[in-house]
C-alpha positions, 0 to 999 in steps of 0.5 A: 500500500502507498500510505497508511492504508495501502496505496490518451492523449486524445487521438489527434493530439499528437498531430495537432500540438506543435513545438511552440505549444510545448516550448511555451509550457517550458517542456524540455526533452532529454536523453537518458542520463545525459543530465549535464549535456545540452538538451533539445526541445522536443515536439510531442510527436518527437517525444512519442517517437522516442518513447516508442523506441525506448519501448518500456517504462518502469514505475514505482508506487503505481500498481494496477490496483491503485486509482485504476492505474491498470487501465492507464498502463494498458492504454499506453501499451496499446497506443504506443507499444510501451510495456510496463512494470511496477514496484509498489512502495511508499513515497519515501521509498520511491525517492530513496530508490531514485537517489540510491540508483543514480549510476544504475537506474531502474525506475522512470516515474513514481507517484508520491503524496504531494508533501513528498514532491518538494522533498524529491526536488530537494534531494535532486532526483527529479527532472521537469516536464510540465505537459501541454495541460500546465495551465489547467493545473491549480497552482497548489498542485504543481512545482513551478518548474514542473518537477512534480505535478498532482494527477489526482486529488483526495479529500478527508471524508467520513465513512460510516456503517449505516447499520451501526450508526442511525444518523451518519455524520455530515459535519464535525459537530455531528461527529462531536455529538454522536455516541459511536466509536471513531477511527482516525488511525495512526496519527503518530506515523500515518500521513492520512491520519495526520491529515485527518487532524489537519482537516478538523483543525481547518474546520474549526479555524486552524490551518497547516500552521495551527493544529490546536483546534484539531488536536483539541477536537480529538482530545475531547473524543478521547476523553469520552472514550470514543476513539477506536484503535481498530484499523479501518481495513476492508477485513474489519469493515466486512466484520462490522468492526468499523462504525465511523472512520476518517479516510480519503474520499477515494479510499472510502468510496472504494471500500463502500463499493467493495463491501456493500454500497447500500450499507455505507455512507461517505460524506465530506464534513460540512464545516471544512476538510483538507484537500491533498493529492498524489503527484508524479515525479520523473526520475532525473536518471530515468532509463526511459525518460521520454516514456515517463514524460509521455505517461505524465502527458497521458495521465493529465489528458482527458482519458487519463483523468477519467481512468483515475476517476474510475478508481475513485480519484478526483481529477486534478483538471477541473475542465474534464467532463466525466462520463455519467457512469463515472461521475456517479461513483464520486461524490457531488462537487457541492460537497467539496465547497469548504474543502481546502488544499494545503498552500504552504508545505514548508509550514506543514512539514514543520507543524507535523513534526510536533504532532506525534508528541502532542497526540501522545500527550493529549490524546493517546493518554486517554485511549490507553 
């Protein structure tokens, strides 16, 4: 799994996009490992040709079962005859792999939690590629130079077993006033669980620099004996051991449909929540750099974004029109009106360093 719960181009696009479009976007092409050599700007058609010549792509943290990557890789192979392999690993492991294998690289592209994007850049293991969709990506969801770009987003949601909870919570106040057990997960180490604390903080006036409202909220629940240490796994959900859990919306919707769509409720808390996402990083030393760039291009195309939505991941490009049958498996857009992205990841990294100790002293002490 990629985190604590784990983790086409349009037909005529290659013929219609010109070099001037890509140059305006700041895209550059490079030969594998020629990091210190001058690079030649490529048209998308030239990049496709080189990608076909490379013939394969090796990803990390992008397995078939996660966010419907399977269909993306199948379509890349069908369109461009590019074979694919993946090694599933965490975001931190992906960056470490890129760094450790500089002289004999095996990986081309990875998918990391957004907070790991700046870390990858700081480690010097990425290369930029903005794609032709650059202007359609929100500013919070991309590196200025294109070293990382979010492909899909997630928002913290409530996942409720309706057979255990008569009135599924729709707001943080509902959650506060309930009498059921709540699963927040491992806040000491889990990114999703830490984001749940941030989501609660946002709802009550905090932000990435101020987690106090969120910690106080969970401290109150802990004092009442309402926090559960059970894991919100599919197995535990099927056994009826999960009443309410705080999960990314794409996990919650996936679990709902896997187990029993009619039995579970998924809602974005009304007062506010946090939006985050997963970003592609292209290995600076990629053995197949053009195939990696073509993959990012496809991921951000309409077809690629629809594929991700089929895996319950909300597209990062707002202009993508989802087929009705795909839109129907996601939550309505209006539920997200008070959900906010992190805008200062440097601040968040500093704040989250203090969270484990505060959680231990103010929340876990009551759970133990």
